[in-house]
DOVO-605157 format. One record per residue (C-alpha): chain; x, y, z. Coordinates in nm, 3 decimals, padded with zeros to 5 digits. Layout:
// residues N
+-------+---------+---------+---------+
: kette :       u :       v :       w :
+-------+---------+---------+---------+
:     A :       X :       Y :       Z :
...
+-------+---------+---------+---------+
// end
This chain:
// residues 246
+-------+---------+---------+---------+
: kette :       u :       v :       w :
+-------+---------+---------+---------+
:     A :  28.291 :  20.001 :  07.222 :
:     A :  28.430 :  19.707 :  07.026 :
:     A :  28.715 :  19.796 :  06.792 :
:     A :  28.632 :  19.828 :  06.422 :
:     A :  28.787 :  19.577 :  06.186 :
:     A :  29.003 :  19.733 :  05.915 :
:     A :  28.813 :  19.838 :  05.605 :
:     A :  28.905 :  19.944 :  05.257 :
:     A :  28.795 :  20.298 :  05.336 :
:     A :  28.863 :  20.512 :  05.642 :
:     A :  28.525 :  20.672 :  05.582 :
:     A :  28.259 :  20.422 :  05.464 :
:     A :  27.980 :  20.532 :  05.234 :
:     A :  27.642 :  20.582 :  05.399 :
:     A :  27.406 :  20.507 :  05.109 :
:     A :  27.046 :  20.625 :  05.142 :
:     A :  26.855 :  20.340 :  04.978 :
:     A :  26.621 :  20.473 :  04.705 :
:     A :  26.667 :  20.813 :  04.866 :
:     A :  26.527 :  20.854 :  05.215 :
:     A :  26.284 :  20.567 :  05.160 :
:     A :  26.175 :  20.545 :  05.524 :
:     A :  26.107 :  20.918 :  05.529 :
:     A :  25.978 :  21.013 :  05.182 :
:     A :  25.850 :  20.851 :  04.860 :
:     A :  26.124 :  20.632 :  04.715 :
:     A :  26.328 :  20.731 :  04.409 :
:     A :  26.192 :  21.085 :  04.406 :
:     A :  26.377 :  21.415 :  04.404 :
:     A :  26.206 :  21.492 :  04.734 :
:     A :  26.349 :  21.176 :  04.888 :
:     A :  26.701 :  21.225 :  04.750 :
:     A :  26.719 :  21.583 :  04.874 :
:     A :  26.592 :  21.481 :  05.216 :
:     A :  26.853 :  21.204 :  05.240 :
:     A :  27.130 :  21.456 :  05.176 :
:     A :  26.977 :  21.697 :  05.427 :
:     A :  26.969 :  21.420 :  05.688 :
:     A :  27.341 :  21.362 :  05.636 :
:     A :  27.394 :  21.073 :  05.393 :
:     A :  27.714 :  21.092 :  05.187 :
:     A :  27.581 :  20.843 :  04.932 :
:     A :  27.256 :  20.792 :  04.742 :
:     A :  27.119 :  20.471 :  04.588 :
:     A :  26.869 :  20.438 :  04.307 :
:     A :  26.758 :  20.220 :  04.014 :
:     A :  26.794 :  20.304 :  03.644 :
:     A :  26.580 :  20.222 :  03.341 :
:     A :  26.583 :  20.352 :  02.984 :
:     A :  26.271 :  20.474 :  02.806 :
:     A :  26.177 :  20.408 :  02.444 :
:     A :  26.323 :  20.748 :  02.350 :
:     A :  26.653 :  20.665 :  02.526 :
:     A :  26.610 :  20.874 :  02.841 :
:     A :  26.754 :  20.740 :  03.169 :
:     A :  26.494 :  20.749 :  03.446 :
:     A :  26.499 :  20.643 :  03.810 :
:     A :  26.241 :  20.392 :  03.933 :
:     A :  26.251 :  20.060 :  04.112 :
:     A :  25.983 :  19.843 :  03.952 :
:     A :  26.015 :  19.966 :  03.594 :
:     A :  25.643 :  19.964 :  03.526 :
:     A :  25.380 :  20.235 :  03.510 :
:     A :  25.030 :  20.158 :  03.633 :
:     A :  24.754 :  20.346 :  03.459 :
:     A :  24.385 :  20.265 :  03.426 :
:     A :  24.445 :  19.924 :  03.579 :
:     A :  24.716 :  19.828 :  03.331 :
:     A :  25.091 :  19.788 :  03.376 :
:     A :  25.324 :  19.915 :  03.106 :
:     A :  25.701 :  19.874 :  03.104 :
:     A :  25.903 :  20.193 :  03.122 :
:     A :  26.100 :  20.066 :  02.824 :
:     A :  25.785 :  20.082 :  02.611 :
:     A :  25.707 :  20.444 :  02.699 :
:     A :  25.858 :  20.781 :  02.615 :
:     A :  25.989 :  20.991 :  02.901 :
:     A :  25.706 :  21.240 :  02.848 :
:     A :  25.452 :  20.963 :  02.915 :
:     A :  25.583 :  20.884 :  03.263 :
:     A :  25.429 :  21.011 :  03.586 :
:     A :  25.586 :  21.332 :  03.712 :
:     A :  25.727 :  21.168 :  04.026 :
:     A :  25.969 :  20.955 :  03.820 :
:     A :  26.279 :  21.171 :  03.768 :
:     A :  26.528 :  21.153 :  03.486 :
:     A :  26.892 :  21.105 :  03.578 :
:     A :  26.967 :  21.449 :  03.434 :
:     A :  26.702 :  21.606 :  03.658 :
:     A :  26.848 :  21.417 :  03.952 :
:     A :  27.192 :  21.573 :  03.898 :
:     A :  27.047 :  21.918 :  03.831 :
:     A :  26.849 :  21.914 :  04.155 :
:     A :  27.073 :  21.714 :  04.389 :
:     A :  27.419 :  21.818 :  04.274 :
:     A :  27.723 :  21.594 :  04.258 :
:     A :  27.889 :  21.599 :  04.600 :
:     A :  27.814 :  21.241 :  04.704 :
:     A :  27.875 :  20.881 :  04.602 :
:     A :  27.602 :  20.733 :  04.385 :
:     A :  27.509 :  20.366 :  04.361 :
:     A :  27.281 :  20.277 :  04.070 :
:     A :  27.120 :  19.937 :  04.032 :
:     A :  27.107 :  19.890 :  03.655 :
:     A :  26.767 :  19.733 :  03.589 :
:     A :  26.794 :  19.739 :  03.209 :
:     A :  27.133 :  19.648 :  03.061 :
:     A :  27.066 :  19.894 :  02.780 :
:     A :  27.088 :  20.173 :  03.039 :
:     A :  27.461 :  20.137 :  03.110 :
:     A :  27.580 :  20.367 :  02.834 :
:     A :  27.319 :  20.633 :  02.905 :
:     A :  27.394 :  20.638 :  03.276 :
:     A :  27.765 :  20.690 :  03.211 :
:     A :  27.702 :  20.953 :  02.942 :
:     A :  27.460 :  21.159 :  03.153 :
:     A :  27.688 :  21.135 :  03.457 :
:     A :  27.986 :  21.253 :  03.256 :
:     A :  27.792 :  21.538 :  03.097 :
:     A :  27.670 :  21.643 :  03.442 :
:     A :  28.031 :  21.666 :  03.566 :
:     A :  27.978 :  21.389 :  03.819 :
:     A :  28.302 :  21.240 :  03.949 :
:     A :  28.290 :  20.900 :  03.779 :
:     A :  28.513 :  20.748 :  04.047 :
:     A :  28.216 :  20.797 :  04.283 :
:     A :  27.967 :  20.627 :  04.050 :
:     A :  27.898 :  20.265 :  04.149 :
:     A :  27.701 :  20.061 :  03.893 :
:     A :  27.549 :  19.740 :  04.030 :
:     A :  27.412 :  19.431 :  03.864 :
:     A :  27.302 :  19.094 :  04.001 :
:     A :  27.432 :  18.882 :  03.711 :
:     A :  27.807 :  18.822 :  03.723 :
:     A :  27.846 :  18.790 :  03.347 :
:     A :  27.674 :  19.126 :  03.293 :
:     A :  27.897 :  19.290 :  03.552 :
:     A :  28.214 :  19.149 :  03.397 :
:     A :  28.109 :  19.258 :  03.047 :
:     A :  28.026 :  19.609 :  03.167 :
:     A :  28.362 :  19.633 :  03.341 :
:     A :  28.534 :  19.590 :  03.003 :
:     A :  28.317 :  19.854 :  02.836 :
:     A :  28.312 :  20.122 :  03.105 :
:     A :  28.653 :  20.170 :  03.258 :
:     A :  28.606 :  20.502 :  03.440 :
:     A :  28.327 :  20.405 :  03.676 :
:     A :  28.305 :  20.159 :  03.966 :
:     A :  28.148 :  19.820 :  03.906 :
:     A :  27.969 :  19.624 :  04.178 :
:     A :  27.874 :  19.256 :  04.184 :
:     A :  27.544 :  19.236 :  04.376 :
:     A :  27.475 :  18.886 :  04.501 :
:     A :  27.377 :  18.665 :  04.792 :
:     A :  27.604 :  18.425 :  04.972 :
:     A :  27.382 :  18.129 :  04.876 :
:     A :  27.412 :  18.219 :  04.508 :
:     A :  27.793 :  18.216 :  04.509 :
:     A :  27.824 :  17.845 :  04.443 :
:     A :  28.197 :  17.858 :  04.369 :
:     A :  28.270 :  18.011 :  04.712 :
:     A :  28.345 :  18.368 :  04.812 :
:     A :  28.721 :  18.335 :  04.775 :
:     A :  28.694 :  18.218 :  04.414 :
:     A :  28.433 :  18.485 :  04.338 :
:     A :  28.660 :  18.753 :  04.481 :
:     A :  28.951 :  18.627 :  04.273 :
:     A :  28.743 :  18.656 :  03.956 :
:     A :  28.619 :  19.002 :  04.049 :
:     A :  28.964 :  19.127 :  04.135 :
:     A :  29.123 :  18.986 :  03.821 :
:     A :  28.850 :  19.147 :  03.611 :
:     A :  28.879 :  19.488 :  03.774 :
:     A :  28.539 :  19.485 :  03.949 :
:     A :  28.546 :  19.715 :  04.251 :
:     A :  28.304 :  19.573 :  04.508 :
:     A :  28.101 :  19.277 :  04.627 :
:     A :  27.757 :  19.372 :  04.757 :
:     A :  27.562 :  19.123 :  04.970 :
:     A :  27.271 :  19.125 :  05.213 :
:     A :  27.376 :  19.226 :  05.563 :
:     A :  27.287 :  18.880 :  05.696 :
:     A :  27.551 :  18.727 :  05.466 :
:     A :  27.842 :  18.926 :  05.606 :
:     A :  28.081 :  18.837 :  05.887 :
:     A :  28.401 :  19.000 :  05.996 :
:     A :  28.589 :  18.710 :  05.840 :
:     A :  28.422 :  18.765 :  05.502 :
:     A :  28.493 :  19.137 :  05.497 :
:     A :  28.856 :  19.064 :  05.577 :
:     A :  28.867 :  18.809 :  05.293 :
:     A :  28.711 :  19.051 :  05.045 :
:     A :  28.955 :  19.324 :  05.142 :
:     A :  29.249 :  19.091 :  05.080 :
:     A :  29.146 :  19.096 :  04.714 :
:     A :  29.142 :  19.478 :  04.713 :
:     A :  28.763 :  19.482 :  04.685 :
:     A :  28.511 :  19.698 :  04.866 :
:     A :  28.257 :  19.516 :  05.084 :
:     A :  27.904 :  19.659 :  05.061 :
:     A :  27.604 :  19.551 :  05.268 :
:     A :  27.239 :  19.618 :  05.185 :
:     A :  26.907 :  19.609 :  05.371 :
:     A :  27.066 :  19.734 :  05.694 :
:     A :  26.771 :  19.882 :  05.878 :
:     A :  26.805 :  19.836 :  06.254 :
:     A :  27.055 :  20.033 :  06.466 :
:     A :  27.230 :  19.721 :  06.596 :
:     A :  27.274 :  19.590 :  06.240 :
:     A :  27.414 :  19.924 :  06.125 :
:     A :  27.659 :  19.915 :  06.414 :
:     A :  27.752 :  19.555 :  06.330 :
:     A :  27.812 :  19.648 :  05.966 :
:     A :  28.046 :  19.929 :  06.060 :
:     A :  28.222 :  19.715 :  06.319 :
:     A :  28.276 :  19.439 :  06.060 :
:     A :  28.453 :  19.685 :  05.833 :
:     A :  28.191 :  19.726 :  05.560 :
:     A :  28.285 :  20.001 :  05.316 :
:     A :  27.931 :  20.086 :  05.209 :
:     A :  27.604 :  20.047 :  05.399 :
:     A :  27.260 :  20.074 :  05.236 :
:     A :  26.967 :  20.170 :  05.456 :
:     A :  26.616 :  20.310 :  05.421 :
:     A :  26.655 :  20.484 :  05.758 :
:     A :  26.899 :  20.767 :  05.698 :
:     A :  26.866 :  20.901 :  06.052 :
:     A :  26.967 :  20.566 :  06.203 :
:     A :  27.246 :  20.527 :  05.950 :
:     A :  27.390 :  20.870 :  06.030 :
:     A :  27.365 :  20.810 :  06.407 :
:     A :  27.548 :  20.475 :  06.387 :
:     A :  27.808 :  20.620 :  06.153 :
:     A :  27.874 :  20.914 :  06.383 :
:     A :  27.914 :  20.686 :  06.683 :
:     A :  28.154 :  20.440 :  06.517 :
:     A :  28.346 :  20.665 :  06.278 :
:     A :  28.352 :  20.971 :  06.503 :
:     A :  28.183 :  21.222 :  06.273 :
:     A :  27.878 :  21.242 :  06.045 :
:     A :  27.906 :  21.085 :  05.697 :
:     A :  27.914 :  21.413 :  05.503 :
:     A :  28.222 :  21.525 :  05.698 :
:     A :  28.409 :  21.254 :  05.507 :
:     A :  28.395 :  21.474 :  05.197 :
:     A :  28.544 :  21.784 :  05.362 :
+-------+---------+---------+---------+
// end
């Protein structure tokens, strides 16, 4: 087995993307619970805020009813389908013993996500809030100092170069750079780590790509296939992901 490159974490985070998406309906309590049962030590989801200021978890942010699409932001929480959970329900049902990555889909949801997480006694150092616009991420970093901030991007979108982007992130106190698995190389993870940043990779579905991500020293891996993720993790790290929390 090829030696693992050094990473920022001895025990990377195995994020179940939208819950156990390959095994159960995405962003549902059923899927999140299954992901934990299968062995993930991290969950990933997407956050929106309703018209009555409730944080809910859904990817697309629209409700389809009678052939029409309505934005979640235009509806009250009570008007949403029952499969869309609130963040409070998520914590009540799933607990708090895991890392949580939330893709903030509505910038107005930042405050609510932090408030609900704090009220639910979630360890805020394990809460990773992601956004795809650098300026939004940098602004949120200034406003929310207790949580982890993640710059989600693609290599092709980083016009200034990865080294310059990492310098800006590090100087601003952002915690991680998250890119598609195809963007990462061992050299890039090493560069990111030199700036004291975590390196996260998403859309890692196939076993050989999961193994490559761990070998390259990624600190967080996002996959729909929790079983494959746990198997690769166990092989390369030497124990299942949830053992990292013991």
